[in-house]
C-alpha positions as CSV (number, residue, x, y, z in Angstrom):
1,X,61.5,99.8,105.9
2,X,61.3,96.0,106.0
3,X,62.4,94.0,109.1
4,X,65.2,92.3,107.1
5,X,66.4,95.7,105.8
6,X,66.4,97.1,109.3
7,X,68.5,94.2,110.6
8,X,70.9,94.6,107.6
9,X,71.4,98.3,108.2
10,X,72.0,97.9,111.9
11,X,73.8,94.6,111.7
12,X,77.2,95.8,112.9
13,X,75.8,97.6,116.0
14,X,73.5,94.7,116.9
15,X,76.3,92.1,116.6
16,X,78.7,94.2,118.6
17,X,76.1,94.6,121.4
18,X,75.1,90.9,121.5
19,X,78.8,89.9,121.8
20,X,78.3,90.7,125.5
21,X,76.7,87.3,126.1
22,X,76.3,85.3,122.9
23,X,75.2,82.1,124.6
24,X,72.4,84.0,126.3
25,X,71.0,85.4,123.1
26,X,71.4,82.0,121.3
27,X,69.3,80.4,124.1
28,X,66.7,83.1,123.9
29,X,66.3,82.8,120.1
30,X,65.9,79.0,120.5
31,X,63.4,79.3,123.3
32,X,61.2,81.5,121.1
33,X,61.4,78.9,118.3
34,X,63.1,81.2,115.8
35,X,65.6,78.4,115.1
36,X,65.4,74.7,115.1
37,X,67.1,72.3,117.5
38,X,69.5,71.4,114.7
39,X,70.2,75.1,114.1
40,X,70.8,75.6,117.8
41,X,73.3,72.7,118.1
42,X,75.1,73.8,114.9
43,X,75.4,77.4,116.1
44,X,76.5,76.3,119.6
45,X,79.3,74.1,118.2
46,X,80.6,76.1,115.2
47,X,84.4,76.3,115.0
48,X,84.8,80.0,115.6
49,X,87.6,81.4,117.7
50,X,85.9,84.7,118.6
51,X,82.6,85.6,120.3
52,X,81.9,87.9,117.3
53,X,82.1,84.9,114.9
54,X,79.3,83.1,116.8
55,X,77.1,86.2,116.9
56,X,77.6,86.8,113.1
57,X,76.5,83.3,112.3
58,X,73.4,83.7,114.5
59,X,72.3,87.0,112.9
60,X,73.0,85.6,109.4
61,X,70.9,82.6,110.2
62,X,68.0,84.8,111.2
63,X,68.3,87.0,108.1
64,X,68.5,84.0,105.8
65,X,65.1,82.7,107.2
66,X,63.4,85.8,105.7
67,X,61.2,88.7,106.7
68,X,59.0,87.1,109.3
69,X,62.0,85.7,111.2
70,X,63.7,89.2,111.1
71,X,60.5,90.8,112.5
72,X,60.2,88.3,115.3
73,X,63.9,88.8,116.1
74,X,63.5,92.5,116.3
75,X,60.4,92.2,118.5
76,X,62.2,89.9,120.8
77,X,65.2,92.3,121.2
78,X,62.8,95.1,122.1
79,X,60.3,93.4,124.4
80,X,62.1,90.6,126.3
81,X,62.9,92.0,129.8
82,X,65.9,89.7,130.3
83,X,67.4,90.9,127.0
84,X,66.8,94.5,127.8
85,X,68.6,94.1,131.2
86,X,71.5,92.2,129.6
87,X,72.0,94.4,126.6
88,X,70.9,98.0,127.7
89,X,72.6,99.6,124.8
90,X,70.4,97.7,122.4
91,X,67.3,99.8,122.9
92,X,69.0,103.0,121.7
93,X,70.3,101.2,118.6
94,X,66.8,99.9,117.7
95,X,64.7,102.8,118.8
96,X,64.7,104.9,115.6
97,X,65.4,102.0,113.3
98,X,62.3,100.0,114.1
99,X,59.7,102.4,115.3
100,X,57.9,102.6,111.9
101,X,58.0,98.8,111.7
102,X,56.3,97.5,114.8
103,X,54.7,98.6,118.1
104,X,56.7,96.9,120.9
105,X,59.0,100.0,121.5
106,X,56.0,102.2,122.0
107,X,54.0,99.7,124.1
108,X,57.0,99.0,126.4
109,X,57.2,102.6,127.6
110,X,54.9,105.6,127.9
111,X,57.9,108.0,127.7
112,X,59.2,107.6,124.2
113,X,59.7,111.4,124.1
114,X,62.2,111.2,126.9
115,X,64.0,108.4,125.1
116,X,64.3,110.4,122.0
117,X,65.4,113.4,124.0
118,X,68.2,111.3,125.5
119,X,69.5,110.3,122.1
120,X,69.4,113.7,120.6
121,X,70.8,115.6,123.6
122,X,73.7,113.3,124.4
123,X,77.1,114.4,123.0
124,X,78.9,111.2,122.4
125,X,82.2,113.0,122.4
126,X,81.8,114.1,126.0
127,X,84.1,112.2,128.3
128,X,83.3,111.1,131.9
129,X,84.1,113.9,134.3
130,X,87.0,112.7,136.5
131,X,87.4,115.5,139.0
132,X,87.8,113.8,142.4
133,X,91.1,113.5,144.2
134,X,92.1,110.7,144.1
135,X,90.3,109.8,140.8
136,X,89.0,106.6,142.4
137,X,89.9,103.2,143.6
138,X,91.9,100.6,141.7
139,X,91.4,97.2,143.4
140,X,93.7,94.3,142.5
141,X,92.8,90.8,143.4
142,X,96.0,88.8,143.1
143,X,95.7,85.0,143.4
144,X,99.1,83.4,143.5
145,X,99.2,80.5,145.9
146,X,96.5,77.9,145.4
147,X,95.3,75.2,147.8
148,X,96.5,72.5,145.5
149,X,100.1,73.8,145.8
150,X,100.4,75.5,142.4
151,X,101.7,79.1,142.1
152,X,101.2,81.7,139.4
153,X,104.8,82.8,139.0
154,X,105.1,86.3,137.5
155,X,101.8,87.5,138.9
156,X,103.6,89.8,141.3
157,X,105.1,91.6,138.4
158,X,101.6,92.2,136.9
159,X,100.3,93.5,140.3
160,X,103.3,95.9,140.6
161,X,102.9,97.2,137.0
162,X,99.2,97.8,137.5
163,X,99.9,99.6,140.8
164,X,102.5,101.8,139.2
165,X,100.4,102.9,136.2
166,X,97.1,103.4,138.0
167,X,98.8,105.3,140.8
168,X,100.4,107.5,138.1
169,X,96.9,108.0,136.7
170,X,95.7,109.3,140.1
171,X,94.0,106.3,141.7
172,X,94.3,104.9,145.2
173,X,95.6,101.4,144.5
174,X,94.6,98.6,146.9
175,X,95.4,94.8,146.7
176,X,93.9,91.7,148.2
177,X,96.0,88.5,147.9
178,X,95.1,84.8,147.6
179,X,91.4,84.8,148.0
180,X,88.9,81.9,147.8
181,X,85.8,82.2,145.6
182,X,83.8,83.2,148.7
183,X,86.3,85.8,149.8
184,X,86.4,87.3,146.3
185,X,82.6,87.6,146.5
186,X,82.8,89.3,149.9
187,X,85.5,91.7,148.6
188,X,83.4,92.6,145.5
189,X,80.3,93.2,147.6
190,X,82.3,95.4,150.0
191,X,83.9,97.6,147.4
192,X,80.7,97.9,145.4
193,X,79.1,99.8,148.2
194,X,81.6,100.7,151.0
195,X,78.5,101.1,153.2
196,X,79.6,98.2,155.4
197,X,82.0,99.6,157.9
198,X,83.8,96.3,158.4
199,X,87.5,97.0,159.1
200,X,89.5,96.7,156.0
201,X,91.9,94.5,157.9
202,X,89.4,91.7,157.6
203,X,90.1,91.7,153.8
204,X,93.9,91.8,154.4
205,X,94.1,94.9,152.1
206,X,97.4,96.3,151.0
207,X,97.9,99.8,149.6
208,X,100.5,100.9,147.0
209,X,102.6,103.6,148.6
210,X,106.1,104.9,147.9
211,X,106.8,102.1,145.4
212,X,105.6,99.1,147.5
213,X,102.5,97.5,149.0
214,X,102.0,98.3,152.7
215,X,99.1,97.5,155.1
216,X,96.1,99.7,154.4
217,X,95.0,101.6,157.5
218,X,92.4,104.1,156.2
219,X,88.8,103.9,155.3
220,X,88.5,103.5,151.5
221,X,86.5,106.1,149.6
222,X,85.2,105.9,146.0
223,X,85.9,108.7,143.6
224,X,84.7,109.3,140.0
225,X,85.9,106.0,138.5
226,X,86.5,102.4,139.7
227,X,89.1,99.9,138.3
228,X,89.1,96.2,139.3
229,X,92.0,94.0,138.2
230,X,91.7,90.2,138.8
231,X,94.8,88.1,138.4
232,X,94.1,84.4,138.7
233,X,93.5,81.1,137.0
234,X,90.2,80.8,135.1
235,X,87.8,78.8,133.1
236,X,85.1,79.7,130.6
237,X,83.5,83.0,131.6
238,X,84.9,82.7,135.2
239,X,87.9,83.4,137.4
240,X,89.0,80.9,140.1
241,X,89.5,81.4,143.8
242,X,92.6,79.8,145.3
243,X,90.2,76.9,146.3
244,X,89.7,76.4,142.5
245,X,86.0,77.3,142.8
246,X,84.7,79.5,139.9
247,X,83.4,83.1,140.3
248,X,81.6,84.0,137.1
249,X,82.5,87.3,135.4
250,X,78.8,88.1,135.0
251,X,78.3,87.8,138.7
252,X,81.2,90.1,139.4
253,X,79.9,92.7,137.1
254,X,76.3,92.6,138.4
255,X,77.6,93.1,142.0
256,X,78.3,96.7,140.8
257,X,75.0,97.3,139.0
258,X,73.6,100.8,139.5
259,X,71.2,101.4,142.4
260,X,69.9,104.5,144.1
261,X,72.3,103.8,147.0
262,X,75.4,102.9,145.1
263,X,78.3,105.4,145.2
264,X,79.3,104.2,141.7
265,X,76.0,104.8,139.9
266,X,76.7,106.7,136.6
267,X,80.4,106.3,137.0
268,X,82.7,104.2,134.8
269,X,83.6,100.8,136.2
270,X,86.5,98.9,134.4
271,X,87.4,95.3,134.9
272,X,90.7,93.9,133.6
273,X,90.8,90.1,133.9
274,X,94.0,88.1,133.5
275,X,92.9,84.5,133.5
276,X,92.7,81.6,131.1
277,X,89.2,81.0,129.8
278,X,89.7,77.3,128.8
279,X,92.3,74.7,127.9
280,X,92.6,75.3,124.1
281,X,95.7,76.6,122.4
282,X,94.8,79.2,119.8
283,X,96.4,78.7,116.4
284,X,97.5,81.5,114.1
285,X,96.6,82.1,110.5
286,X,99.1,83.6,108.1
287,X,97.9,87.0,106.7
288,X,98.7,87.9,103.1
289,X,99.7,91.5,102.4
290,X,100.2,92.2,106.1
291,X,100.9,95.9,106.6
292,X,103.1,97.1,109.5
293,X,102.7,99.8,111.1
294,X,73.4,115.8,129.6
295,X,70.4,116.7,129.5
296,X,67.1,114.6,129.3
297,X,66.0,111.7,131.5
298,X,67.7,111.2,134.8
299,X,67.5,107.5,134.6
300,X,70.1,105.1,133.3
301,X,70.1,101.3,132.8
302,X,71.3,99.4,135.9
303,X,74.1,97.8,133.8
304,X,75.3,101.0,132.2
305,X,78.9,102.3,132.5
306,X,80.8,99.0,132.5
307,X,83.8,97.9,130.6
308,X,85.1,94.3,131.0
309,X,88.3,93.3,129.2
310,X,89.6,89.7,129.4
311,X,93.0,88.4,128.6
312,X,91.7,85.8,126.0
313,X,88.5,84.7,124.2
314,X,86.4,81.9,125.6
315,X,87.8,78.4,125.7
316,X,91.4,79.4,125.3
317,X,94.6,79.8,127.2
318,X,96.4,83.0,128.1
319,X,100.1,83.3,128.7
320,X,102.2,84.6,131.6
321,X,106.0,84.8,131.8
322,X,107.3,83.5,135.1
323,X,109.4,86.6,135.6
324,X,108.0,89.4,133.4
325,X,104.3,88.9,134.0
326,X,101.4,88.2,131.6
327,X,101.2,89.3,128.0
328,X,97.8,91.0,128.6
329,X,98.5,92.9,131.8
330,X,101.9,94.1,130.7
331,X,100.5,95.3,127.4
332,X,97.7,97.1,129.2
333,X,100.1,98.9,131.4
334,X,102.5,99.8,128.6
335,X,99.7,101.1,126.3
336,X,98.2,103.2,129.2
337,X,101.7,104.7,129.7
338,X,102.1,105.5,126.1
339,X,98.7,106.8,125.2
340,X,97.0,108.3,128.2
341,X,99.2,111.5,128.1
342,X,97.9,112.0,124.5
343,X,94.2,111.8,125.5
344,X,93.3,108.4,124.0
345,X,90.2,106.9,125.6
346,X,90.5,103.5,127.3
347,X,88.4,101.6,124.7
348,X,90.8,102.7,122.0
349,X,93.7,101.8,124.2
350,X,92.3,98.3,124.7
351,X,92.0,97.9,121.0
352,X,95.8,98.7,120.8
353,X,96.3,96.0,123.5
354,X,94.4,93.5,121.3
355,X,96.7,94.3,118.4
356,X,99.8,94.2,120.5
357,X,99.0,90.8,122.1
358,X,97.8,89.3,118.9
359,X,101.2,89.7,117.4
360,X,103.0,87.6,120.1
361,X,103.8,83.9,119.8
362,X,104.1,81.5,122.6
363,X,105.8,78.9,120.5
364,X,109.1,78.7,118.6
365,X,106.9,77.8,115.6
366,X,105.1,81.0,114.5
367,X,101.3,80.7,114.6
368,X,101.3,77.6,116.8
369,X,100.3,79.3,120.0
370,X,98.5,82.7,120.0
371,X,96.4,84.8,122.3
372,X,93.5,87.2,121.5
373,X,92.3,89.5,124.3
374,X,88.7,90.6,124.1
375,X,86.5,93.4,125.4
376,X,83.5,91.1,126.1
377,X,81.2,93.6,127.7
378,X,81.0,97.4,127.2
379,X,78.2,99.7,128.3
380,X,80.2,102.9,128.7
381,X,78.0,105.8,127.8
382,X,80.9,108.2,127.3
383,X,84.5,108.2,126.5
384,X,86.7,107.3,129.5
385,X,89.9,109.3,129.3
386,X,92.5,108.8,132.1
387,X,95.3,111.3,132.5
388,X,98.5,111.3,134.5
389,X,98.3,113.0,137.8
390,X,100.3,113.5,140.9
391,X,100.3,110.2,143.0
392,X,97.3,110.0,145.3
393,X,99.4,108.7,148.2
């Protein structure tokens, strides 16, 4: 099979994976001289509202350049260590598709047999096992009062809704309020390991209990899953501390990377982020004819088992009602309540959230101000199915 045909047949899967960090892959392709400076500038500045749109344009550009460019592109995806670390799912996509084509897959590992064994033995319909009591920790960082005097009215409603639904789903729900960028970093580092026995009071941690937040006086323990909800202002690919300093989403995620010591290695880690990602107002477009409605290797990639969902795509605003909370968080909570009892997995539920939020208007003039949530990073290896349980408190 030719390189161009390989890219074409695997285009959807490749594009979906590269959406995890489209600027990173664009820079890599340019560094390896697969596109010109003019191509690079055009691709970086194209008027696309979604990350997927940018990635589609890049892959199409590579394919239009012909067979040699496609082969170089595939080799880059298989051999570059930074790319393999950033997009761990990519290797399983390309393994069988490209092995007859070129040697980089074979030369990069002496254990191809184990890789094939993983792919053949894994049952993709198997969900993560959630057997611990409680299921795990749900940590909410709720930034309301900022140093510049601004407040995020309505965020307390989001925190309450999240606490209610994840307590219902069997999690211990903890909340940290009004943190600077440095304090958010410390909180993430602490909850990523829980090996530091620093008293939880140093983080001013509250626990959801009997319908309200109260001081947390126990030692936190991880279970079989971890949920992190961040409610704050934001900018492109970052959330802001109350000091207005940015903490980048990629940094948050990588704090929880798998290690031999981490209590969360191999367990699902979900990040729900309610924050603007830029100053732009998203416009709507009128749709015509709109319808209503394991066995094998014991090793996993360090960035496996993540799901990061953000309230809006890059460069755009997200919306929050001063009393009723944000569109995104309220939709997440409502969709979880409706669909978890029926056994829907969380990725499917977040797709329902995307659809629900996309139908809302923030202006009296339909289509003038829209919002589009995005799952901008997903390396879950199995289905994550959350089920209602007795409250863990």
